[in-house]
C-alpha positions as CSV (number, residue, x, y, z in Angstrom):
1,M,-24.4,-3.6,-18.1
2,K,-21.1,-4.6,-16.5
3,R,-20.0,-2.3,-13.7
4,T,-16.4,-1.2,-13.5
5,F,-14.3,0.6,-10.9
6,T,-13.6,4.2,-11.3
7,E,-10.8,6.3,-9.7
8,A,-13.4,8.2,-7.8
9,R,-15.2,5.2,-6.4
10,W,-13.1,2.0,-6.4
11,R,-12.2,2.2,-2.7
12,T,-15.9,2.4,-1.6
13,D,-17.3,-0.2,-3.9
14,P,-19.0,-2.8,-1.7
15,R,-17.5,-5.7,-3.7
16,F,-14.0,-4.3,-3.3
17,R,-14.5,-3.7,0.4
18,R,-15.7,-7.3,0.8
19,L,-12.5,-8.5,-1.0
20,C,-10.4,-6.4,1.4
21,R,-12.3,-7.8,4.5
22,A,-11.8,-11.3,3.1
23,M,-8.1,-10.8,2.9
24,L,-8.0,-9.5,6.4
25,Q,-9.5,-12.8,7.6
26,C,-6.5,-14.7,6.4
27,S,-4.1,-15.4,9.3
28,N,-1.0,-16.7,7.5
29,E,0.8,-16.9,4.2
30,R,-0.8,-20.2,3.3
31,E,-4.3,-19.0,3.9
32,I,-3.6,-15.9,1.8
33,A,-2.2,-18.1,-1.0
34,D,-5.2,-20.4,-0.9
35,F,-7.6,-17.5,-1.1
36,L,-5.7,-15.7,-3.9
37,R,-5.6,-18.9,-5.9
38,D,-9.3,-19.3,-5.5
39,V,-10.1,-15.8,-6.7
40,G,-7.4,-15.3,-9.3
41,T,-6.2,-17.1,-12.3
42,L,-2.6,-18.3,-12.5
43,S,-2.0,-15.5,-15.0
44,E,-3.3,-12.9,-12.6
45,L,-1.3,-14.3,-9.7
46,Y,1.8,-14.2,-11.9
47,T,1.1,-10.6,-13.0
48,W,0.6,-9.4,-9.4
49,S,3.8,-11.2,-8.3
50,E,5.8,-9.8,-11.2
51,R,4.6,-6.3,-10.4
52,L,5.6,-6.6,-6.7
53,T,9.0,-7.8,-7.8
54,V,9.4,-4.9,-10.2
55,A,8.4,-2.5,-7.5
56,A,11.0,-3.9,-5.1
57,R,13.7,-3.6,-7.7
58,L,12.8,0.0,-8.5
59,S,12.6,0.9,-4.8
60,E,16.2,-0.4,-4.5
61,G,17.3,2.0,-7.2
62,E,17.4,-0.3,-10.2
63,S,16.7,1.5,-13.5
64,Y,13.5,0.8,-15.4
65,R,15.5,-1.0,-18.1
66,E,17.3,-3.2,-15.6
67,A,14.1,-4.1,-13.8
68,S,12.5,-5.0,-17.2
69,I,15.5,-7.2,-18.2
70,V,15.9,-9.0,-14.9
71,T,12.2,-9.6,-14.2
72,G,11.1,-10.2,-17.8
73,A,8.3,-7.6,-17.3
74,S,7.5,-5.4,-20.3
75,T,8.7,-1.8,-20.2
76,T,5.0,-0.8,-20.1
77,T,4.5,-2.9,-17.0
78,V,7.6,-1.4,-15.4
79,T,6.5,2.1,-16.2
80,R,3.0,1.4,-14.8
81,V,4.4,-0.1,-11.6
82,A,6.7,2.9,-11.2
83,S,3.8,5.4,-11.5
84,F,2.0,3.6,-8.7
85,L,5.2,3.2,-6.6
86,Y,5.9,6.9,-6.7
87,D,2.5,8.5,-7.2
88,G,0.0,5.9,-6.1
89,E,-1.8,5.2,-2.8
90,G,1.3,4.2,-0.9
91,G,0.5,0.4,-0.9
92,Y,3.8,-0.7,-2.5
93,Q,5.7,1.6,-0.2
94,R,4.0,0.2,2.9
95,I,4.5,-3.5,1.8
96,L,8.1,-3.0,0.7
97,G,8.9,-1.0,3.8
98,A,7.6,-3.8,6.0
99,Q,9.6,-6.4,4.0
100,H,12.8,-4.3,4.3
101,H,12.1,-3.5,8.0
102,H,12.3,0.1,7.0
103,A,15.9,-0.2,6.0
104,A,17.4,2.8,4.2
105,S,17.9,2.3,0.5
106,P,19.2,4.6,-2.1
107,M,15.7,6.0,-2.8
108,R,14.2,5.7,0.7
109,G,14.3,8.8,2.9
110,E,14.5,8.9,6.7
111,D,10.7,8.9,6.9
112,G,10.6,5.5,4.9
113,V,9.0,7.1,1.9
114,V,10.4,6.0,-1.5
115,R,11.5,9.0,-3.6
116,R,12.2,9.2,-7.3
117,A,15.9,9.2,-8.2
118,R,16.8,12.6,-9.7
């Protein structure tokens, strides 16, 4: 029987933890790229890259529709990314905050947390 991650246990799964530790062993962008290429298909790498681009555009205040048109991502993907950007574990926010050097954006508060546009 094939095992899958669940919301309750994905973070503690030994295989996932090993993957996280492996990424921590990379010391530069080239090593990370080499590792990701070995563990992911080109399609998976493209999908992850696309999702990060969508998250960046949404965090800068772009509408879901604009993000979809500009990136070529489906509206389903944009919606999924947005749900994790705003209600996920904070991973996108940490990465995007580091990339923007915690610069204020239309949706980023003083504390650096991305907020939904109202």
